[in-house]
NUGU-100065 format. One line per 10 residues: their letters; for each residue x, y, z of C-alpha. Coordinates in steps of 0.001 Angstrom, whole numbers, plus 524288, in hexadecimal, padded with zeros to 5 digits. Example, Ala and Ser with C-alpha at 12.3 -4.5 7.8 and 13.67 -1.06 7.14 Angstrom:
BEGIN
as) 8300C:7EE6C:81E78  83566:7FBDC:81BE4
This chain:
BEGIN
mnskdiarrq) 2F291:6A458:E14DA  2EA05:6954A:E1427  2EE21:689DC:E191E  2EEEA:680E9:E0B7A  2F68A:68DBD:E04CC  303CE:687D0:E0926  30843:67AD2:E01FF  30814:66D89:E0902  3134D:66427:E0448  31812:65583:E0819
lgcstlevpa) 3219A:653D4:E1174  32C4D:64AE7:E0A8E  32600:63E3C:E079D  31C9B:63D4E:E1492  30F67:63FE5:E1495  3111D:64E26:E1B07  30C54:65B1D:E13EA  31232:665D9:E19E5  31042:67498:E17AF  3199F:679D8:E0EDA
iglgtmtfgq) 31C5F:684FA:E192E  31E3F:67F16:E26C4  31FD3:686AA:E33F1  32DB1:6861E:E3849  32D9A:6883C:E47C8  33AE5:689B2:E4CAB  33777:6984D:E511A  32C62:694A8:E5AE8  33394:69513:E695B  33C3D:69E51:E6566
qvnersahal) 338E2:6AAE5:E5DB5  32B91:6A600:E5ED1  3230E:6A257:E6AA1  31758:6999F:E6C1E  30C22:6A0DD:E695C  31287:6A892:E5D82  31634:69A13:E5814  309EB:6945F:E59A6  3046E:6A10F:E51E5  30C52:69E32:E46BA
mdeafeagid) 30A85:68EF3:E4694  2FB2C:69322:E462C  2FDDE:69C33:E3BF6  3067D:6925E:E33D6  2FDB9:6884F:E3537  2F010:68F60:E313E  2F922:69327:E23BC  2FA12:68492:E2268  30845:68288:E2950  30677:67618:E30BE
lldaaemypv) 31521:671D4:E318E  31C39:677EA:E3C9B  32C29:6754C:E3C71  33261:67367:E496A  33F79:66DD7:E50BC  341FA:669FB:E5DAF  34C4F:6730A:E5F13  34392:67E77:E5CB5  343F6:68AC7:E5E53  34F96:68ED4:E570E
paraetsgat) 358E5:69525:E5BBE  3599B:686E0:E649F  35776:689D2:E71D4  35785:6807B:E7EAC  34C90:68B81:E80F6  3451E:68AA4:E7885  34839:67C98:E722F  33BB1:67557:E6E91  3343F:6820B:E6FE9  32FB2:68202:E61D8
erivgswlak) 3294B:673E8:E61A0  322B6:67755:E6EC8  31D16:682D6:E680D  3197D:67B41:E5C45  31256:671A1:E6503  30A14:679DF:E6CED  30588:68064:E5F84  30442:6708B:E59B6  2FACE:66D7A:E6738  2F067:6778B:E6145
kprdkvivat) 2F220:67149:E52DB  2ED1D:66462:E4D32  2F8E5:65C56:E4B32  2F603:65484:E3F18  2F54E:663A6:E3A00  302E9:667FF:E3C56  31038:66284:E38B0  31A32:6644E:E413C  3279B:6619A:E3C6C  3342E:66262:E4815
kvagpargmp) 340D4:65F29:E48DA  34C41:656FC:E50AD  358EE:66013:E5389  36571:658A3:E4F58  37202:658EE:E5813  37CA7:6629A:E566B  37649:6707F:E57EF  377F5:6728C:E6601  36A9D:6714B:E6DC4  36D64:669AD:E7A7A
wirggplald) 35FB9:66C9A:E7DE3  358F0:663E4:E72C6  35BC6:65573:E77B8  369DE:6588D:E7E33  36F55:65E2F:E71CD  36DDF:651F7:E6A3B  37AF7:64B7E:E6521  3736F:6430E:E5AC6  365EA:6423C:E54BE  363AC:63542:E5A4E
aanireaveg) 35803:62D73:E5C38  357BD:63140:E698C  35807:6407F:E676F  34CF8:64011:E5A19  3450F:638CE:E6432  34615:642A5:E6FD8  34489:64DE1:E64FE  33856:648DB:E600F  330B0:646F0:E6D75  335EA:65321:E7177
slrrlgtdyi) 32FBC:65AD7:E6518  3242F:6515C:E662A  3226F:657ED:E7440  3237A:6650D:E70C2  31D14:664CE:E659B  30FD4:65E09:E6DA4  30F5D:65266:E6254  3106C:645F0:E6069  31689:645F6:E5326  32129:64DEE:E49A8
dlyqihwpar) 31B27:64ECC:E3CD8  3297E:65301:E3662  33572:65056:E40F5  342B3:65526:E3C00  35049:652D8:E3E12  35358:660CE:E3EB3  36107:65F83:E3B39  36A93:653BE:E37B3  37263:64DBD:E4307  37DB2:64BBB:E39AC
nvpmfgqyey) 38824:65611:E352B  380A8:65F7B:E2BA8  38267:66BB7:E28CE  3772A:672F1:E2D79  3728A:6817A:E3228  37AAC:68852:E28B4  38449:68051:E2530  3884A:679CD:E17B7  3911C:6717E:E16F3  39322:66424:E1BB7
dpsaerdaas) 39E0A:66278:E2516  3A302:652F7:E26A6  3AB73:65696:E317C  3A129:65ABA:E3ABA  39B4F:64E40:E3B7A  395B2:6480D:E4781  38EE3:63CC7:E4B61  37F3D:63FCC:E49DD  373E9:635BF:E49BD  371B3:62F97:E3CB3
lrsqleamak) 366D3:63212:E33F4  360A9:623CA:E3509  360AA:625A6:E4322  358D2:632DB:E42D1  34E0A:62BBD:E3925  34DA3:61FD4:E42E7  349DD:6279E:E4E74  33FE7:63044:E4525  33B59:621DC:E407D  337E5:61F57:E4F04
lidegkvrhv) 33098:62B42:E50D1  32846:629BF:E4381  32574:61CE1:E48AD  31ECD:6226E:E54A4  317E0:62B88:E4E13  31F55:6391F:E5421  32514:63CE7:E47D2  31EAA:63C43:E3874  328F6:64160:E3094  337D5:642DE:E30D3
gvsnetpwgl) 33DED:64EA8:E2A09  34DE8:65490:E2C90  35442:66137:E2D74  35FA8:668A6:E28DE  36131:65C25:E2299  36BE3:65A55:E1692  368EE:6521D:E0AA0  37185:64650:E0F02  3691B:6453E:E1BCB  35D13:6479B:E14CC
msclrladeg) 36226:63D35:E0B6C  36550:6333A:E160D  358D6:634E8:E1D16  350BE:630E1:E1158  35976:62326:E0EA4  357DF:620C9:E1D4E  34875:62243:E18F4  34A6D:6197E:E0F1E  34E8E:60F9C:E18CB  342D8:61267:E20F5
lprvvsiqna) 34317:61D39:E29C5  33C4A:628D9:E2A36  33B23:630E9:E1E7C  34016:63EAB:E1F4C  33610:64729:E1871  339AF:655C7:E19FC  3481F:65BE0:E1C42  347B9:66AE3:E2320  351EF:671A5:E1CE7  354E6:680C5:E1C2F
yhlmnrtfdm) 350FF:684D6:E0EA2  34E2F:693FA:E0934  3544D:69C2A:DFFDF  360E2:69CE3:E0637  3606A:68F8C:E0894  35EAE:68570:DFD8E  36652:67AC3:E0087  35EAC:67154:E016B  35B78:67207:DF1C6  3698D:66C96:DEFDD
glsevcereq) 3678E:65F9E:DF5DB  35D6F:65DDE:DFE6A  3532E:6624D:DF498  35456:65669:DEB0D  35586:64DB9:DF665  3488C:6536C:DFCB9  3425D:65282:DED5F  345D6:6437E:DEB4A  3432D:63DCC:DF8C9  3376B:645B1:DFB63
vsllaysplg) 33B39:64CAB:E081C  33547:65A9E:E0BF5  33B64:666E2:E0D9E  337D9:67011:E198E  3401A:67C4D:E15F8  3430A:68428:E21E2  347B4:691CA:E244A  34273:6971E:E1647  34609:6A3B9:E1B1E  353B7:6A110:E1D62
fghlsgkyva) 3523A:6A547:E2B9E  34BC5:6B1FE:E2898  3553B:6B639:E1EF3  34DF8:6B3D3:E13E2  341E9:6BC15:E19E4  34AAE:6C783:E1617  34CBC:6CF0F:E2170  3594C:6CCE6:E2634  35E0B:6D326:E15A3  35979:6E167:E1B9F
daqadgrita) 35F0D:6DEBD:E2B8E  367BE:6D2B4:E2E4C  362D7:6D425:E3BDA  3551E:6D3E1:E3ABF  34E0D:6CC2B:E42C2  34C93:6BE06:E4215  351C1:6AFC9:E4412  35E86:6B2B2:E3F52  3607A:6BF84:E471E  35CBE:6B7B0:E50A4
fpqfgqryfk) 361C6:6AB79:E51EB  36D23:6ACE0:E4915  37366:69EC4:E4D3F  369DB:698DB:E4406  36B31:69ED6:E398B  379FE:69AEC:E3644  37517:69865:E27D4  37148:6A4D8:E24A2  37DBA:6AD6A:E296E  383E2:6AAFC:E1C0D
dnvapasray) 38897:6B517:E1169  37E09:6B3DB:E0746  372C7:6B17F:E0EF3  36FBA:6BF40:E10B0  371A6:6C3AD:E0181  368BA:6B819:DFE09  35E62:6BB01:E08DA  35ED7:6CB45:E0265  35E78:6C585:DF3E6  35397:6BAF9:DF85F
aelarahglt) 34D3F:6C6E7:DFDFB  34EBB:6D068:DF2DD  3493E:6C5A3:DEA9C  33CD0:6C59B:DF1FE  33AAE:6D44C:DF3EE  33C8F:6D6CF:DE3FA  330DF:6CA96:DE2C1  32794:6D132:DECFD  32A2C:6C678:DF713  32F50:6C5AE:E04FC
paqlalafcy) 33D95:6BFDA:E0692  33604:6B638:E0FC0  32B96:6B491:E0494  335F7:6B133:DFADE  33EDA:6A7C0:E047B  32FFE:6A03A:E0814  32967:69F6C:DFB34  337F3:6997F:DF58C  33605:68E0D:E00D6  326C2:68C59:E0065
rrrtvactli) 328AD:68989:DF1F2  334CB:681DE:DF094  33377:673FD:DEAA9  33C2E:66DEA:DF583  33707:672B6:E000D  32A75:66D57:E071E  3284D:6763A:E127F  32E19:682D4:E158E  33082:68562:E2516  32DC7:692C3:E28D7
gvtsatqlre) 3324E:69834:E36D8  32C14:6A435:E3A03  32B8F:6ACB1:E4821  31E7D:6B4B0:E4458  310A9:6B4A2:E3C95  31690:6BECB:E3148  32221:6B756:E2FA9  3188B:6A899:E2F02  30F24:6B143:E25B1  318D5:6B5F9:E1BBA
nigawtvvlt) 31DA5:6A9D2:E1C48  3113E:6A1FC:E1904  30E58:6AD94:E1068  31ADF:6A9E4:E09AA  31413:69B84:E034E  30B46:6A420:DFADF  3194A:6A901:DF3FD  31A12:6A317:DE6FD  3292D:6A645:DE333  329C7:6A90A:DD333
ddviaaidai) 3324C:6A223:DCA17  33AEE:6B031:DCAAF  33BEF:6B031:DD7DE  34019:6A1C0:DD868  34AA8:6A46E:DCEB8  34E81:6B15D:DD560  34F60:6A62F:DE1E5  358D8:69DEE:DDB77  361E6:6A849:DD654  36475:6AEAF:DE59F
hlrytnpap) 36523:6A06A:DE822  36F67:69DF5:DDE31  37660:6ABB0:DE439  374D2:6A9F4:DF348  3765C:69A6D:DF14F  370A5:69429:DFF8C  376C6:69E0E:E0742  3718D:6992C:E137A  37203:68924:E14E2
């Protein structure tokens, strides 16, 4: 595929243009070794995918033994490329996730933790600036990663969004961060950040949330916020942790991340996941598509999605994911997708 084939889109209200497809890197250092990861990044870059999304806690599953390996692998690849031709996105881990090997398992996402996290990421990435620095998940109590209901009884002390953005402002002033984003955030959290931007703090330009055929919760509240406020969605898990590839339809124990690391797939152990994934797979095949092509084409051309983050472990997967860019879903297919969505509404929120 010619590198000019993949569309480019403005990231929020910033001047940064990102490809419609970005490369997620959370498998690098766990399922993918450094040499293979370099080959995957080379091939993606040649296809026009110049946005790499990482995080200080990657790879997953997060372990002390591999912590930071993803950024180091991205950094060793980045050292061989013109820095200004690659968009590097990474994330600071929030508190309350049980990872004592990251800054002692911080109980707060305060200025000291954010600065320590940035310095560590810059060192591992071998660069002096990060194009998009994202708060990986809210420090406050919110439903996340398979939870779907806000529970006020679970409230805890947390660094305020104001203090977090103030810390980001200093890093931007120092040239260490270009743009700020959030991840796994709620409408209230995003609007709170935007109100603070009106007071002169850095403006959030993107939100990275799960978005795929089995999780369209973004459309119910965040979509309006992002449209009105010029915030871009970076959609992660477009294949629903592999469920939308169709491989688990025939064999629930097929080789993949959900069977290798079930502790990271809480969202996908709900009753309607299997019938929904089966329905989407059948729809795809009825129209001469693979289930992955259907799922990816849906995200790639979705009005609300600025960039879809693909995660791969092989060149075969990468090529299928990139090749899906040429798939255009007909109105009939879109209508059928919406009919399935109404039958199995957001089974994996």
